[in-house]
C-alpha positions in Angstrom: 0.0 0.0 0.0 1.4 3.4 -1.0 2.7 5.6 1.9 1.3 8.9 2.8 4.4 11.0 3.4 4.2 14.7 4.4 6.9 17.2 3.5 8.3 16.9 7.0 8.1 13.1 7.2 11.4 11.7 8.6 11.7 9.2 5.8 12.2 12.1 3.3 14.9 13.7 5.4 16.5 10.4 6.6 17.4 9.3 3.1 19.9 11.6 1.4 18.6 11.0 -2.1 15.0 11.7 -1.2 16.0 14.7 0.8 17.7 16.2 -2.2 14.5 16.1 -4.4 12.5 19.1 -5.3 8.9 19.4 -3.9 7.6 18.6 -7.4 9.7 15.4 -7.7 8.6 14.4 -4.2 5.0 14.8 -5.3 5.6 12.5 -8.2 7.3 9.9 -6.1 5.2 9.9 -3.0 2.2 7.8 -4.1 4.5 5.2 -5.6 6.6 4.3 -2.5 6.0 1.4 -0.1 7.8 0.7 3.2 9.7 -2.5 3.4 11.6 -4.2 6.3 14.8 -6.2 5.5 16.7 -8.6 7.7 20.4 -9.3 8.1 21.7 -11.2 5.1 18.7 -10.5 2.9 19.6 -9.9 -0.7 18.3 -7.0 -2.7 18.6 -7.7 -6.4 21.0 -10.0 -8.2 20.8 -13.7 -9.3 17.9 -15.6 -7.7 16.2 -12.5 -6.3 13.5 -10.1 -7.3 14.9 -7.4 -9.5 11.7 -5.4 -10.0 12.3 -3.0 -7.0 14.5 0.0 -6.3 15.2 0.7 -2.6 15.9 3.9 -0.7 17.5 2.8 2.6 16.5 4.6 5.7 18.0 2.5 8.5 19.5 -0.4 6.6 23.0 -0.7 5.1 23.7 -2.8 2.1 27.0 -4.3 0.9 27.2 -4.5 -2.9 29.1 -7.4 -4.3 29.3 -9.7 -7.3 27.2 -12.8 -6.6 29.9 -15.3 -7.4 32.7 -13.5 -5.7 31.1 -12.4 -2.4 33.7 -9.7 -1.8 32.2 -6.2 -1.2 32.8 -3.5 -3.8 30.9 -0.7 -2.0 28.4 0.3 0.6 25.0 2.0 0.3 22.9 3.3 3.2 20.7 6.2 3.9 22.6 8.4 1.5 21.3 6.7 -1.6 19.7 3.9 -3.7 20.0 0.2 -4.2 18.8 -1.5 -7.3 19.4 1.2 -9.9 20.6 -1.3 -12.4 17.1 -2.4 -13.2 16.2 1.1 -14.1 19.2 1.5 -16.4 18.5 -1.9 -18.0 22.2 -2.9 -17.7 22.6 -6.7 -18.2 26.0 -6.5 -16.5 24.2 -5.6 -13.3 22.6 -9.1 -13.1 25.7 -10.4 -11.3 25.7 -7.5 -8.8 23.7 -7.9 -5.7 23.3 -6.1 -2.4 23.3 -7.9 0.9 21.8 -6.3 4.0 24.3 -6.0 6.8 24.3 -5.9 10.6 20.8 -5.9 12.2 19.0 -5.1 9.0 16.5 -2.2 8.9 13.9 -0.6 6.7 13.7 1.2 3.4 11.3 2.9 1.1 10.8 1.0 -2.2 9.4 1.6 -5.6 8.9 -0.7 -8.6 11.5 -0.4 -11.4 8.6 0.4 -13.8 7.5 3.3 -11.6 11.1 4.5 -11.1 11.7 4.5 -14.8 8.4 6.3 -15.4 9.4 9.0 -12.9 12.8 9.5 -14.6 11.0 9.9 -18.0 8.5 12.4 -16.4 11.1 14.6 -14.7 14.4 15.7 -15.9 15.4 17.0 -12.5 14.6 13.6 -11.0 16.8 12.0 -13.6 19.6 14.4 -12.7 19.3 13.5 -9.1 19.8 9.9 -10.0 22.9 10.8 -12.0 24.3 12.7 -9.1 23.9 9.7 -6.8 25.6 7.5 -9.4 28.5 9.9 -9.6 28.8 9.9 -5.8 28.8 6.1 -5.8 31.4 6.0 -8.6 33.6 8.3 -6.4 33.2 5.8 -3.5 34.3 3.0 -5.8 37.4 5.0 -6.8 38.3 5.4 -3.2 37.8 1.7 -2.6 40.2 0.9 -5.5 42.7 3.4 -4.1 42.5 1.8 -0.6 43.1 -1.6 -2.1 45.9 -0.6 -4.4 47.7 2.0 -2.3 47.0 1.2 1.4 47.7 -1.7 3.7 44.9 -3.9 4.9 44.6 -2.2 8.3 43.9 1.1 6.5 41.3 -0.6 4.3 39.6 -2.2 7.3 39.5 1.2 9.1 38.0 2.8 6.0 35.3 0.1 5.7 34.4 0.5 9.4 34.2 4.3 9.0 31.9 3.9 6.0 29.6 1.7 8.0 29.7 4.1 10.9 28.7 6.9 8.6 25.5 5.1 7.8 24.2 4.2 11.2 22.9 6.2 14.2 25.0 4.4 16.8 28.7 3.8 17.7 27.9 0.1 18.0 28.3 -1.9 14.8 26.8 -5.4 14.8 29.6 -7.2 13.0 31.4 -10.5 13.3 35.0 -11.1 12.3 33.8 -13.7 9.7 31.4 -11.2 8.2 34.0 -8.5 7.9 36.4 -10.9 6.3 33.7 -11.9 3.7 33.0 -8.3 2.9 36.6 -7.4 2.5 37.6 -10.6 0.7 40.3 -11.7 3.2 41.0 -14.4 5.8 39.2 -14.2 9.1 42.6 -14.3 10.9 43.6 -11.1 9.1 40.6 -9.2 10.4 41.0 -10.6 13.9 44.7 -9.5 14.0 44.0 -6.0 12.7 41.0 -5.5 15.1 43.2 -6.6 18.1 45.8 -4.0 17.2 43.1 -1.3 16.8 41.5 -2.3 20.1 44.9 -2.1 21.8 45.3 1.5 20.5 41.9 2.5 21.8 40.1 3.0 18.5 37.6 0.2 19.1 36.2 -2.2 21.6 35.3 -5.7 20.3 32.8 -8.1 21.9 31.1 -11.1 20.4 29.3 -10.0 17.3 29.7 -6.3 18.1 32.3 -3.6 17.5 32.1 -0.3 19.5 33.7 2.7 17.8 35.5 4.4 20.8 37.6 7.0 19.0 36.5 7.9 15.5 39.1 10.6 14.9 41.9 8.1 15.6 40.2 5.5 13.3 40.2 8.2 10.6 43.9 8.8 11.1 44.6 5.1 10.8 42.5 5.0 7.6 44.5 7.8 6.1 44.0 8.3 2.3 41.9 5.1 2.2 38.8 6.9 3.5 36.9 9.9 2.3 33.8 11.1 4.1 30.8 11.4 1.8 30.7 14.8 0.3 27.1 15.1 -0.8 25.2 17.6 1.5 22.3 15.4 2.5 24.4 12.5 3.9 26.9 14.9 5.4 24.2 16.7 7.3 22.6 13.4 8.4 26.0 12.0 9.6 26.7 15.1 11.7 23.2 15.2 13.2 23.0 11.5 14.0 26.5 11.4 15.4 25.6 14.2 17.8 22.4 12.3 18.9 24.5 9.1 19.3 27.0 10.9 21.6 24.2 12.4 23.7 22.5 9.0 24.0 25.8 7.4 25.2 26.3 10.1 27.7 22.9 9.4 29.3 
């Protein structure tokens, strides 16, 4: 059933792509959106899954990877969109899938048909989609740089920071095995690197959970392997939610 979203509904402001839309584009999109809940490990698009929906994450974070490789190539959370390949009609996207990470979450969703119709009806909406794709392409560039120019610990720090950017808490529900799968390395490599970071006071690790204790130190360890998202919507969201998280921890 379509959602009834007002101009001030938190769903619009919580997803960076939706927050960037003009009032006219929001009016086009509003009656076409549905609310969906996704659990940890659920796949959004790709081989063996439904490819007729596009998702605007609100609280979930998805790891994009090639289905047969399982190694993560990028992250998408509340800043953007998952499933755009169906709109572009790119057959190469068939092997690319998105897996929901951590505790899961919810998103707004639209059918590929309705998403394509909205793109055809509004040039400004199409430009917003292109801006997101450019932002994601930039993320891929930094991921390649981290893999080619940095050591593994830098890449791990960058990945943790990217996850931290996309949640409202300093607690990341992650296992060593899951991180190893996302980064395409041995579990022992992740465990060793986390022990070092924990010893330096960046993190505190418990079973199935990583607590970010000192983000600024984690950023220094990541070095050139990490670039905070530059798009205004996600930047504002990150700043606001990080403040809320700190206040919550203090209480």
